[in-house]
C-alpha positions in Angstrom: 242.1 -41.9 -96.9 243.0 -39.6 -93.9 242.3 -35.7 -92.9 244.2 -33.5 -91.2 242.0 -30.7 -89.5 242.9 -27.7 -88.3 240.9 -25.4 -85.9 239.9 -21.9 -87.5 241.0 -18.8 -84.5 237.5 -17.8 -84.2 234.2 -19.6 -84.9 231.5 -17.7 -86.6 229.4 -19.0 -89.2 226.6 -19.8 -91.0 225.4 -23.1 -91.6 222.9 -24.7 -93.5 222.2 -28.4 -91.7 221.1 -31.8 -94.0 217.8 -32.3 -94.1 216.9 -35.3 -90.8 218.0 -38.7 -91.7 215.5 -40.2 -89.3 212.3 -38.4 -90.4 213.0 -38.6 -94.6 213.4 -42.7 -94.4 210.3 -42.7 -92.5 208.3 -41.0 -94.4 209.9 -42.7 -98.1 208.5 -45.4 -96.3 204.8 -43.6 -95.6 204.9 -42.3 -99.3 205.6 -46.0 -100.2 202.2 -46.7 -98.1 200.6 -44.0 -99.4 201.3 -44.1 -103.4 201.9 -41.0 -103.0 203.4 -38.7 -105.9 203.8 -35.8 -104.2 207.9 -35.2 -103.9 208.9 -34.9 -100.2 210.4 -31.6 -100.1 214.1 -31.4 -98.4 214.8 -35.2 -98.9 218.0 -36.4 -97.1 220.9 -36.9 -99.7 222.2 -39.3 -97.3 223.6 -42.9 -98.2 221.3 -44.5 -95.5 218.4 -42.3 -96.8 219.7 -43.0 -100.8 219.9 -47.0 -100.9 215.7 -46.3 -99.6 215.2 -44.7 -102.5 217.6 -46.8 -105.0 215.6 -49.8 -103.3 211.9 -48.3 -104.3 213.1 -47.1 -107.6 215.3 -50.3 -108.6 213.8 -53.1 -111.6 215.4 -55.4 -109.7 213.9 -57.9 -106.5 217.6 -57.8 -104.5 218.1 -55.1 -102.9 221.4 -54.0 -101.3 221.2 -51.5 -98.3 225.2 -51.5 -97.6 225.2 -49.8 -93.8 222.4 -48.9 -93.6 219.9 -50.4 -91.0 217.4 -48.1 -90.6 216.7 -49.4 -93.9 217.5 -52.9 -93.4 214.9 -52.8 -90.5 212.0 -50.8 -92.5 212.6 -52.4 -95.5 212.4 -55.9 -93.8 209.0 -55.0 -92.5 207.9 -53.3 -95.7 208.8 -55.8 -98.3 207.2 -58.5 -95.9 203.9 -57.5 -96.9 204.4 -56.5 -100.4 203.6 -59.0 -102.9 206.6 -60.6 -104.3 209.5 -62.3 -103.3 213.0 -60.5 -102.1 216.3 -60.6 -101.4 217.7 -57.8 -98.6 221.4 -57.9 -98.1 223.7 -55.2 -97.2 227.5 -54.7 -95.9 230.1 -57.4 -93.9 229.0 -55.5 -91.3 225.1 -55.2 -91.2 225.2 -59.3 -91.8 226.7 -58.9 -87.9 224.3 -56.6 -86.6 221.4 -59.2 -85.0 217.4 -58.7 -87.5 216.0 -61.6 -85.2 214.2 -59.6 -83.2 212.3 -58.3 -85.9 211.7 -61.0 -88.3 210.9 -63.3 -85.2 208.3 -60.9 -84.7 206.9 -60.8 -88.2 207.1 -64.8 -88.5 204.1 -64.7 -85.5 202.5 -63.1 -88.0 202.5 -65.1 -90.9 205.0 -63.2 -93.1 207.4 -65.4 -94.9 211.2 -64.8 -93.9 214.1 -66.9 -94.3 218.0 -66.7 -93.4 220.4 -67.3 -96.3 223.6 -67.7 -94.3 223.6 -67.1 -90.6 220.4 -67.3 -88.1 219.3 -64.3 -86.9 220.9 -62.2 -89.0 220.5 -60.8 -93.1 220.9 -62.0 -95.5 217.3 -62.5 -96.0 214.9 -63.6 -98.6 211.2 -62.4 -98.1 208.0 -63.8 -99.7 206.0 -60.9 -99.3 202.1 -61.0 -98.9 199.4 -59.3 -97.0 200.2 -59.8 -93.3 197.0 -61.1 -90.9 198.5 -59.0 -88.2 197.1 -59.5 -84.8 198.7 -59.4 -81.6 202.5 -59.6 -81.1 205.3 -59.5 -77.9 208.3 -57.4 -78.6 211.2 -56.0 -75.7 211.5 -52.7 -75.2 215.5 -52.9 -74.6 215.3 -53.4 -78.7 216.2 -51.0 -81.5 213.5 -48.5 -82.1 213.5 -48.9 -85.7 212.2 -53.0 -85.2 208.9 -50.9 -83.6 208.6 -48.6 -86.0 209.3 -50.6 -88.8 206.0 -52.8 -87.5 204.1 -50.0 -86.4 204.5 -48.4 -89.9 203.3 -51.2 -91.8 201.1 -52.4 -89.1 197.8 -50.7 -90.7 197.8 -52.4 -94.1 197.4 -55.6 -92.2 194.5 -57.4 -92.6 193.1 -57.2 -88.4 195.7 -54.3 -87.8 198.5 -54.8 -85.2 198.1 -54.5 -81.2 202.2 -54.3 -80.3 202.7 -54.9 -76.8 206.4 -53.5 -75.5 207.1 -56.2 -72.0 210.0 -54.0 -71.2 210.9 -50.5 -70.8 211.1 -48.7 -73.9 214.6 -47.7 -75.0 214.6 -44.3 -77.8 211.4 -43.6 -76.8 211.7 -40.6 -79.1 212.1 -42.1 -82.2 209.1 -43.8 -81.6 206.8 -40.6 -81.2 208.2 -39.4 -84.2 206.9 -42.5 -85.9 203.6 -41.9 -84.9 203.9 -38.3 -85.0 204.6 -38.5 -89.0 202.2 -41.6 -89.6 199.4 -39.1 -88.4 200.3 -37.0 -90.6 199.3 -39.3 -93.6 195.8 -39.9 -91.9 196.8 -42.7 -89.7 195.8 -42.9 -85.8 197.7 -45.1 -83.3 196.9 -45.2 -80.0 199.4 -45.5 -77.2 198.7 -47.1 -74.2 200.9 -48.0 -71.3 202.7 -50.8 -72.8 200.6 -50.9 -75.4 200.8 -49.9 -79.3 197.5 -50.3 -81.3 196.7 -49.3 -84.9 193.8 -50.6 -86.6 194.0 -51.6 -89.9 193.3 -48.2 -91.6 194.3 -46.5 -95.2 197.2 -43.5 -95.5 196.5 -40.3 -97.0 198.9 -38.5 -99.6 199.8 -35.5 -98.1 203.1 -33.1 -99.1 205.6 -32.8 -96.6 208.7 -30.8 -96.1 211.7 -32.7 -94.1 212.9 -30.5 -91.3 216.9 -30.3 -90.6 218.8 -32.2 -88.5 219.0 -32.0 -85.0 222.1 -35.1 -84.2 223.5 -33.9 -87.2 223.7 -29.9 -85.2 225.0 -31.6 -81.9 228.4 -31.9 -83.4 228.0 -27.8 -84.1 227.6 -27.8 -80.6 230.0 -29.3 -79.5 232.3 -27.4 -81.5 230.9 -23.8 -79.8 231.2 -25.5 -76.4 235.3 -26.0 -77.3 235.8 -22.7 -78.4 235.5 -19.3 -76.4 233.4 -16.6 -78.1 231.9 -18.9 -80.5 228.8 -18.0 -82.2 226.9 -20.6 -85.0 223.8 -20.0 -86.6 222.3 -23.0 -87.5 219.0 -22.9 -90.2 216.2 -25.2 -91.0 215.8 -26.6 -87.1 212.3 -26.3 -85.5 211.8 -25.6 -81.8 208.6 -27.8 -81.6 210.8 -30.6 -83.7 209.5 -34.0 -83.9 212.9 -35.2 -83.4 213.7 -36.6 -79.7 216.9 -35.2 -80.4 216.1 -31.6 -80.0 216.5 -31.9 -76.4 220.4 -31.2 -77.2 219.4 -27.8 -77.0 218.8 -28.7 -73.4 221.4 -30.4 -72.5 224.4 -28.4 -74.5 223.1 -25.2 -71.7 224.4 -27.6 -69.2 228.2 -27.8 -70.8 227.6 -23.5 -71.3 226.6 -23.1 -74.8 223.1 -21.1 -75.0 220.3 -21.5 -78.2 218.4 -18.7 -79.6 216.0 -20.1 -81.7 215.5 -17.8 -84.9 212.3 -17.4 -87.5 214.7 -19.8 -89.7 217.1 -22.0 -87.4 219.0 -21.3 -83.9 221.9 -19.0 -82.8 224.6 -20.9 -80.6 226.7 -19.2 -78.1 229.2 -20.2 -75.6 228.4 -17.3 -73.1 229.4 -19.2 -69.8 231.2 -22.0 -67.5 230.2 -25.6 -68.4 228.2 -27.3 -64.8 231.2 -29.3 -62.8 229.3 -32.8 -63.6 227.5 -34.0 -66.0 224.6 -36.8 -65.5 222.1 -38.0 -68.1 220.6 -41.2 -68.8 220.8 -41.5 -73.1 218.0 -44.2 -73.1 215.7 -41.7 -75.3 218.6 -40.1 -77.8 221.7 -42.7 -78.2 223.0 -40.9 -81.0 224.3 -38.1 -78.7 226.2 -40.3 -76.4 229.4 -40.1 -78.0 229.1 -35.9 -79.5 228.7 -35.5 -75.2 231.6 -38.0 -74.2 234.1 -35.6 -76.0 232.6 -32.9 -75.0 232.8 -33.6 -71.3 236.3 -34.7 -72.0 237.7 -32.1 -72.9 236.0 -29.7 -70.4 237.4 -31.4 -68.3 233.4 -32.0 -66.8 233.3 -35.7 -65.1 230.3 -37.3 -65.9 228.1 -40.6 -66.0 226.1 -42.0 -68.7 223.2 -43.9 -67.9 221.1 -46.0 -70.7 223.9 -46.7 -73.3 223.4 -49.9 -73.9 221.5 -49.9 -77.5 225.2 -48.3 -78.7 227.2 -51.7 -78.9 225.2 -52.4 -81.4 225.1 -49.7 -84.2 227.8 -49.3 -86.9 230.3 -50.5 -84.4 229.9 -50.9 -80.9 230.4 -47.5 -80.2 231.4 -47.8 -76.4 234.3 -49.8 -77.2 235.4 -47.5 -79.6 235.0 -44.4 -77.3 237.1 -46.0 -75.1 239.8 -46.9 -77.1 239.7 -43.3 -79.3 240.2 -40.9 -76.1 242.2 -43.2 -74.8 244.4 -42.3 -77.4 243.6 -38.6 -76.3 244.3 -38.9 -73.0 241.2 -39.8 -71.4 239.9 -43.9 -69.4 236.6 -44.2 -69.5 235.0 -46.6 -67.6 231.6 -48.9 -67.9 229.7 -50.0 -65.3 227.3 -52.5 -65.8 226.1 -53.1 -69.0 224.1 -49.7 -69.2 226.4 -47.1 -67.3 229.7 -45.1 -69.1 231.2 -42.7 -67.1 235.1 -40.6 -66.8 235.3 -39.5 -63.4 239.0 -37.4 -64.4 241.0 -40.2 -64.7 244.2 -38.7 -67.6 246.6 -41.2 -69.5 249.1 -40.2 -71.4 248.1 -38.6 -74.9 249.4 -40.7 -77.5 250.5 -37.3 -80.0 250.9 -39.2 -83.6 247.7 -40.8 -82.9 244.8 -40.7 -85.5 241.2 -41.3 -84.7 240.0 -44.6 -86.5 236.2 -44.0 -87.5 235.0 -47.7 -87.5 233.2 -47.0 -90.9 230.6 -44.8 -88.3 229.7 -41.5 -89.1 229.3 -40.7 -85.5 232.6 -41.2 -84.4 234.4 -39.4 -87.3 231.8 -36.6 -86.5 231.7 -36.6 -82.5 236.0 -37.0 -82.3 236.5 -33.6 -84.8 235.9 -30.9 -82.7 238.7 -31.9 -80.5 240.8 -30.2 -83.6 239.7 -27.2 -81.2 241.6 -27.8 -78.0 243.9 -30.1 -79.8 244.9 -27.5 -82.7 244.5 -30.4 -85.5 243.3 -33.9 -85.1 244.4 -36.9 -87.3 240.9 -38.6 -89.1 240.9 -42.2 -90.5 238.4 -42.5 -93.5 236.5 -39.8 -92.9 234.2 -40.4 -95.9 232.1 -42.2 -93.4 230.0 -39.2 -92.9 228.3 -40.0 -96.3 226.0 -41.6 -94.1 223.9 -39.1 -92.9 225.9 -35.9 -93.2 227.8 -36.0 -96.7 228.6 -31.8 -96.9 230.5 -32.7 -93.1 234.0 -31.6 -94.4 232.7 -28.5 -97.1 230.6 -26.8 -93.9 234.1 -26.9 -91.8 235.5 -25.5 -94.4 232.7 -22.6 -94.7 233.6 -22.3 -90.9 237.4 -22.1 -91.2 238.6 -25.3 -90.8 241.5 -25.9 -93.2 241.4 -29.4 -94.1 244.9 -31.4 -95.9 
């Protein structure tokens, strides 16, 4: 399927953002560990969250997480500590994404996990049991989801768990998010230097309401940045959010977008010209890199992004995907080393008939869509991929005045 999208003449809208996927997925695991019977309010209805719900509601011991990396990592740790035999599988792309940093760590504390096809990759056969726990060593440059998965099951282990992080941590805000949510469920976590200490404890059931998703908000910030005189109200966002991606409000200020916090969300406006250059280390907010790359290019703001190494092991290799798709639109991006992506203002000829490929990656689709505003229209291939995190994205665009064919 392919969509052709036309922007409105003027962008003014009120949007009810989807609930946070990151919070929803963690809360489902914590609810299960606390034997909580209270329903979660405002739970995300995206695919990544639904596969975890389906796993918990299933009468089978075979779980298919499809393309949901968070579900694969969290459920690997969760099932390793649950009595029974389990098979955990996913999509073709999921079976190409390495899981061995997490599996090796779990095996070090007595987990029984086998690779069913390729060594180091899903699908997995897991013989669950109560884990002994103890002390483990992990690299800080692996996905924070590996560490979050370990952290959430740590209180159920006989000895608890001490996690030694051997190098600088990437996506640190996501670990802080996990800690804050665990504390909501009554578990104390100590993080000292590069050591996370979690003693054996019991989770307590609580009632919980999930806040709206700041990462989903980023695409609306991008649209406002590319549209003069725009004003969008985004409902459900919190000023003192647990989500690390809430930092985008400050970052977009450098690109001319101001944020006014109101009791039930924010009002964002394009009020001034952007800075002449943009530099940021995205190690803590990797899911925002695509949004800012597209925004900066169309604002003609040269940029240097550091800390983008984890983008290579996402739903697709996001660095290569960005370079390929933005080249179709006339921008030449370059890598400098393994951790940096930059655009120095270099242009190339535009492919006027180009359709944007989405690479089975929801964030590619949503970050490229706002280019319709300066281009007057854009073609998006496989637009359904947005259901992974923002199922109503296209409907919300229609509410804001976009036309979709």
